[in-house]
N, C-alpha and C positions, 0 to 999 in steps of 0.2 A: 635682391631681386628674385621673387618667386617665379620659377619657370616650370610649366607642365611638360612632361616628356611627350605626351601625345597632343600635338597642335597641328592645325592644317598648314600645308605648304612647307613649313620648316619645323622639324621636331625639336623638342627641348634640348636633346643632347647635341644636335648640330648647332643650335643657338649658343649653348654653353661653350662649345669648341671655338666658335667665332669670337665670342666675348673674351676668351682666354688668350687668343693669339693677337688681339688688337691691343696695342700698348695703352690706349685711352681707357680701356675697360677691363684690362687683365686683373685688376685688384678689386673689382666690384664683387661683393659677396653674392653668391648664387645659392638659392635654396631650391632644390629640384623637388617638384611635386609629382608624384606618380602613383598609379594603381599597380604598376608592375613591381613585383617583389622578387623576380628571378635574379639569380646571381649575375647574369650577363649584363643586365641593365644597370645594376648597382655598381658592378665593377667598372663598366664603361664610364659611369658618372665620376667615380673616384679617379680613374685614369685621366679624365679631362680636367679634373681639378675643381669640381663643384664643392662648395663650402659645407653643405649639409643637405640632407634630403628628408622628405616627409611623405609617408605613404598614405594613400586614401583608403578609407575615409579618415578624416582628421577633425579635431575640434578647434575652434577659433583660439582657445587658450594656448594650445600647443603651437599653433602657427605664430601667435604673438610672442611666445617665449623664445622660439627658434629665431624669429626675425630680430628681436631685441638682442639676443646673444650675438648674432652675426654683425650687428651694428656696434659691437663692443660694449654692450650693456647700456648704451645711451638710451635714456627713456624717451619713447615716442608714443604717440597715440595712433592707432591704426583704425581705419574704417574698413569693415568687411561687408560686402554686399554681393548679391547674385545678379549677374547680367546674362540672361539667356541660359541659365543653368551653369554658368561659369563663375567661380568665386573671384571677385576683384578686390584686391587689397590696396588701400591708399594710405601712405604715411602722411600724417597731419603734423604741422609744427606745434 
């Protein structure tokens, strides 16, 4: 699940924290997407237990490779589109 650090109302780090403490979602792979490269943000992400991170700007091939790796190498097709300036990734069967 790609999560951006900077989101309205609930930032990505808080969302990741909530996912990790809920037994229903604690094992869901989390790919943190951020433009922040400061040590504090990345350390917080590691402490929370995100699976991997991707810094902006990034290319779709890197996003696909990291997403596939987080899914255990299971080959999937992803659709990447922009919605109001936000990258939306959809896994397709």
